[in-house]
N, C-alpha and C positions, 0 to 999 in steps of 0.2 A: 531621507531614504532608508528604509529598513533593509536589513540583510537576511536573506532566506537560505537556509541550508537544505540541500537535497542530495540524494544518492547519486553520485557521479559515476563516470566522468560526464562531461558535457554531452547532451543529446540523449540521455536516458529517458524513459517514460516519466520518471519523476521530474526531470528537467522540463519536459514538454508540459506537464501539468502546472508547474510553477510559472512558466512563461505565460500561460493563459490566466491563471488565478492572480498572479502578481506581476503584471506586465511592466510596471514602473519601478519595481524594486530591484535591488542587487542580488543576483543569484550566486551562491557559493557552493561548489561541489565538494562532497566528502566521500571517502572510499567505502564506508559501511553505514548501515542504519544506526548502530549505536554511536558512531562518530558524529552523525547528524544531531542526535539528541544531546550528546556531551557538549557540542558546540553551543547549544542553547543554554545549558546549565552553566557553562564557563563564561557566558555573555560574549562569546565571539560573534554570535549572530542573534537576531531578534526572534526568529521563528524557524522551525524545521518542518519540511513536508516529507512525510515518510509513507510508504505503502502499508496498508493494514489488511487488505483482503482482495483476492482475485476471484472472479466468477468461477474459473475452472480449477484453480489450485487451492482455493480456500484461504483461511486466515494466514497472515504472515506471522508465524509464531515468534520469530525473533523480535518483532516490534512489540507484541503483546507482553512477552516475558520481560523485556528490558524496561518497559513502562511499569510493570508490576514490581519487579525486584530491584531495579537500579535507579531509574530516572524519575525524579519528582517533578513531573511536568503535567500540563493541562491540555486537553483537546479544545481548541478554540474555533475550529472550523473543519469541514470535511469537503472533499471534492471527488466526484466519481467520473472517471474518464474512460473512453473506449480504447481498447488495445488492438492496434492494427499492425500485424507483423508482415515484413517484406523480406525477400531474399536479396542481400546486397553482395556485390562482388566488385573487385577492382575494375576500373573502366576498360583496361586492356583485355579483360576476359568477358566483357559484357555479352558478346555473341556466342561464346563457348561456355556459358555458365553451367551447362550440364556435365562438363568435364571437371567440375569442382572435386577436389580430393579430400576436403574435410569441411565440416560444418561447425561453426563456433557461435555460441550464444549463452545466455543465462539458462539454467536448467529449466526454469518455468517456460521460457520461450520455446525451447526445444520440445518440451512436452505438449505445448499448445499447437505445434505444427506437425504432429505425428503423421497424419495422413499424407501430407505433402512429402515429407522426408521419406516415408516408406515407398511412395510412388517413384520418386526421382533419385533418391540416394540411399536405397535400402542397404547397400554394402559399403557405405562410406562412414568413417568414424565421426563421432560428435565430441567436441571439446567444450566443457563447461567453463564459462567465464563469470566474473563477478557481476557483470551487467551486460545488457544487449549493446550498449554504446561502447563498452570496453572491447567487445568482439569487433565492432566496426573499426575502432581505432587500431586494433592489432592488424587488421587486413590492410588498412591504409599504410601502416608502417612496414608491411612485408609484401610489397607488390610482386616480388619474385615468386611467391607461392600461390598456387591455385586454391584459394580459400573462399569461403562464403560465410557471411554473418546473417543471422536472423535479428532484425532490428527495425526501428521505425524510420519514417521518411526524413525526420530531422537528422538522424545519424547519417543517412545518405548525403544530405546537404552539408553537414558539418565536416564530414571526413572525405568528401569528394568521391563518393562511390556510386556505382550504377545500380539502379533497382532492376534486378534481373527478372523477378516475378513479384507482382503485387498481391497483397492480401492472401498470404499462404496459410493463415491460421485456420484451424479446423472449424471454429465456431464464430460466427459474426457477432454474437451477443456478448462476447467477452469484454469485461470491464474490470478496472482496478479502482478500489477506494483508497484515498490518501487522507491521512490525518494531518492537520495543521497544529503543531505543538508550540507551546509557549511556557515561560516561567510564571506568567500571570493569567488569571482566569479570563480577564476581559481585554485580551490583547488586540482583538479585531474590532476596533471601534467603528470601522466603515465596512459596508458590505462588499463582497468580492464582485468583480464584473462578470458574473456567471449567471446561468439560468436556473430556474426552478428551485429556489431555496426552500428548504423544509427544516423544521425544528427537530432536534434529536438530543438525547442524553445518553451517555455511556457510563456505566458503573462497574466496579469490581466488587464481588461479594465473596467472602470467605465464610464457610459454614462452621458451626461448632462441631468438634470431632466426636462427641459422645451422645448425640441425639439422633434417633431414627426419624425419618420423615421430614427433616428440616427443609430439604429442597422443595418438596411439595408445598410446605407452608409458605416458603418464599414466593413461589409462583402464585399461590392463593392471595398473597398480600397485594399483588398487582391485579389479579383476575377480578376479585369482587369490587375493586375500585374502577374496573373497566379501563385500565391502563394497558395500552397495546405494546407488546414486546416484539421487536422485529428480529432479534437474535439472542440466543443464549448458548454459550459454549464453555466447556471446561478446559482448564490447563493445569498441569501438575504444580503443586506448591513447592516441590523439590525438597520436601521434608520427610518423605517416605512414600511407599506404594499406597495408593488409595487415597491420598490427600490432594485435594484440588481447590482451586479458586475458579470463580465463574465470571465471564464477561457478559454483560447484559446490555443490549441496546434498546432504548425506549423511544418510541416515535413521537415524542413531544418534548418541549422544554420543561425545565423544572418549574412547577407552579407554586402557589402559596400553601396549598392544602393537601391535595391528593398524593403527589409523589413524596413530599416530606413525611406524610402519614405512613406510606408504604415503607419508607426507610426506617422510621421509628418502630414499626411492627417487626421488621427483620432484626433490628438491633435488640429488641426485647426477646427475640428467640435465641440470642447469643451470637448472631452473625456480625461480621465486620463489613461495613459498607464504605467504599471510597468512590466519590464522584470524580470520574476522569474528566468529564466536561459536559456542559450543556451548551449547544452550539447550533449553527446553521449548516445544513448539508446542501451542497450545490452540485450541478451537473455541468460537465465540460463537453462541448461539441467542437470537433475540429473541422476546419474547412477542407472540403474534398477537392 
C-alpha cells in the first residue's frame, strides 16, 4: 500500500480528490503544499497530490514556484475535479444560519462565493483559514460561537456539521487541477480508476537573457511541428525584475521525434528545458 500526501487537514478538496484517485491507498495530511512535496523528497510518502490550477483563481503559484526552485520531483499524473462549495454551520444553529456572525474559509473559497456572501452576509467579517477543512474543523471545535464555514460535503460529514446552504459558489463550472508528484518518472505503473484519461506533458523553459525574440522562436518550434500547447504562463525567476521562466503544457505525451526535436531547437537557441512530466490526465466526477 502506497502512502499519499495531501494538503490537510482531513476533508479538504485535495483529500476528496485523493479518495477518488487512490481509493485503496493510505492518505496522509500535511499542513502546507511545500510540506507535501518535502514528504515525497524525504521518502515519508510515495506520492503527493497538490493543487496546481483553479478555474477561477488561476495557477497555484506556490506549487509552481516550489517545483521550479526547491523540489526535484516529477509529475506522474493529473486529476481535475469539480469544486462544490457549501455553507456549513454547527448543527445547533442549522435553522438560524442567517444569524451567523463570521464566515471562515480558505481565501479562494471566499472569493468563489462572493455573490452569495454579498447577498446574505454583506456586513459580516470573513476570516481566512489555511484550508476549507480547517475552517470546518474550527467550527466543530467552537460550538459556542455562531460561525459558518465554506467547505465541501466531505467536511460536513467529517466534522459533523449541518449543510445550511448547498452549492453557494458563483460558477458551476469551477474545477481544480491536481498534480500527482513522485521522485520517479514512472511511479504510476497502473492507471487511476478515473474517467477520460488524456496524454499531457508539462515543461519549464528558461530563456536566454540577451536575445530578442526568443519567446517567439520557442513558440515557433512547436507551431511548425503542429504540436498543440494548452497553456503557457510566466513566473518570476527571482533573480531580478524582468527575468522569468515559463510553464508550458503540451496536449500529448513525449514522442520519439517531434517533441524531442522541439526541445533540441529550443536548447539550440540557448534556452534551458526541463521536463516536469509526461503523464495521463484524468477527470474526477463526484456522486451527487
